[in-house]
C-alpha positions in Angstrom: -7.2 121.6 -217.3 -6.5 123.2 -214.0 -8.9 125.9 -212.4 -6.6 128.5 -210.8 -2.8 129.5 -211.5 -0.2 127.1 -210.6 2.0 128.9 -208.0 5.6 128.3 -207.0 8.4 128.5 -209.0 9.5 124.9 -208.4 6.3 123.5 -209.6 6.3 125.7 -212.5 9.8 124.4 -213.2 8.8 120.8 -213.0 5.4 121.0 -214.7 6.8 122.7 -217.3 9.5 119.7 -217.9 7.0 117.2 -217.8 4.8 119.0 -220.6 7.7 119.4 -222.6 8.7 116.2 -222.8 5.3 114.9 -223.2 5.0 116.8 -226.6 7.2 114.0 -228.1 4.5 111.4 -227.9 1.4 113.0 -228.1 -0.3 117.1 -228.3 -0.3 118.0 -224.6 -1.3 121.5 -223.7 -2.8 122.5 -220.1 -5.1 125.1 -219.7 -5.3 127.3 -217.0 -8.9 129.0 -215.8 -7.7 131.8 -214.1 -9.0 132.5 -210.2 -12.1 134.1 -209.9 -11.8 137.7 -208.7 -13.9 139.1 -205.9 -14.9 136.1 -204.3 -15.3 137.4 -200.5 -19.3 138.1 -201.2 -19.3 134.7 -203.0 -20.8 131.4 -201.2 -18.6 128.2 -202.2 -21.6 126.9 -204.1 -21.7 130.2 -206.1 -17.8 129.9 -206.4 -18.3 126.4 -208.1 -20.9 127.3 -210.2 -18.7 130.3 -211.5 -15.6 128.2 -212.2 -18.1 125.7 -214.1 -19.7 128.7 -216.5 -15.8 129.0 -217.4 -14.9 125.3 -217.6 -18.2 124.4 -219.9 -18.1 127.8 -221.9 -14.6 125.8 -223.0 -15.0 122.5 -223.7 -15.4 121.8 -227.6 -17.8 119.5 -228.6 -16.8 116.3 -228.9 -14.4 116.6 -225.8 -14.1 114.0 -223.5 -14.3 115.2 -219.2 -12.6 113.6 -216.8 -12.4 114.4 -213.2 -9.9 114.1 -210.7 -12.0 113.5 -208.0 -11.5 112.0 -204.4 -14.1 109.6 -205.3 -12.7 108.3 -208.4 -11.2 105.3 -209.6 -7.3 104.5 -208.5 -5.2 103.5 -210.8 -1.8 101.8 -210.8 0.8 103.6 -213.3 0.4 100.7 -215.6 -3.3 100.4 -215.3 -3.4 104.5 -215.5 -1.0 104.1 -218.9 -4.2 101.6 -220.2 -6.7 103.8 -219.3 -4.9 106.5 -221.4 -4.2 104.1 -224.6 -7.7 103.2 -224.5 -8.8 106.8 -224.4 -6.8 108.0 -227.1 -8.1 105.2 -229.3 -11.7 105.9 -228.5 -11.9 109.8 -228.0 -12.5 111.4 -231.4 -11.0 114.9 -229.9 -9.5 115.7 -226.5 -9.5 114.0 -223.6 -9.8 116.8 -220.9 -8.5 115.8 -217.4 -9.7 118.6 -215.0 -8.1 119.4 -211.5 -11.0 122.0 -210.1 -10.8 124.6 -207.9 -10.3 124.9 -203.8 -14.5 123.5 -203.3 -14.0 120.9 -205.8 -17.0 120.7 -208.8 -20.2 121.8 -209.3 -23.3 119.3 -210.0 -23.3 120.7 -213.6 -19.4 119.4 -213.9 -20.3 116.1 -212.8 -22.9 115.7 -214.9 -20.9 116.9 -217.7 -18.1 114.2 -217.2 -17.8 111.0 -218.1 -15.6 109.7 -215.7 -14.2 110.4 -212.3 -9.9 109.4 -211.1 -8.1 109.5 -208.0 -4.7 110.0 -207.6 -4.6 108.5 -203.9 -6.9 108.4 -201.0 -4.6 111.0 -199.1 -5.4 114.5 -199.8 -2.8 116.6 -201.8 -2.8 120.5 -202.3 -3.8 121.4 -205.7 -0.1 122.2 -206.6 1.3 119.1 -205.9 -1.8 117.2 -207.9 -1.0 119.2 -211.0 2.5 118.0 -211.3 1.6 114.4 -209.8 -0.7 114.2 -212.9 1.6 115.5 -215.2 4.1 113.4 -213.9 1.7 110.3 -214.4 0.6 111.3 -217.8 4.5 111.2 -218.8 4.9 107.8 -217.0 1.8 106.4 -218.9 3.5 107.4 -222.3 6.9 106.0 -221.3 5.1 102.4 -220.3 3.5 102.5 -223.5 6.7 103.0 -225.4 8.5 100.1 -223.3 10.7 103.1 -221.9 12.7 102.6 -219.1 11.6 105.3 -216.9 9.4 103.2 -215.2 9.8 100.3 -212.8 8.2 97.4 -211.5 
């Protein structure tokens, strides 16, 4: 789940390509939470709370929420593959990986989450993180299947 719209044609096309590839392995969908309107009079905390209202409303009973967060656990691609494989065996409903809005997450989102992961100690634009995440999910499935996409 992404907070905000993916902008930029190149990002949209690349994400769509990996999303299509993933459907060969697993049911996979990207859900975009729309950008908030009229945010000029809202504080950062108020914006995070409004985003939390929308995200929490979209979660289904049994979903496992994992946040992409700079303070989350870092994985190699092989470790991330193992993480996803374990989640597929233990999650009864959906595994929801959430990329937050520009100000991060409200405390309510942190409280609802069952984990946090980080793609890097470096900071990337939200657009790049979306692409990196979808590519890493695809890579994880090719690793699970022993396909030649990933090279150590």
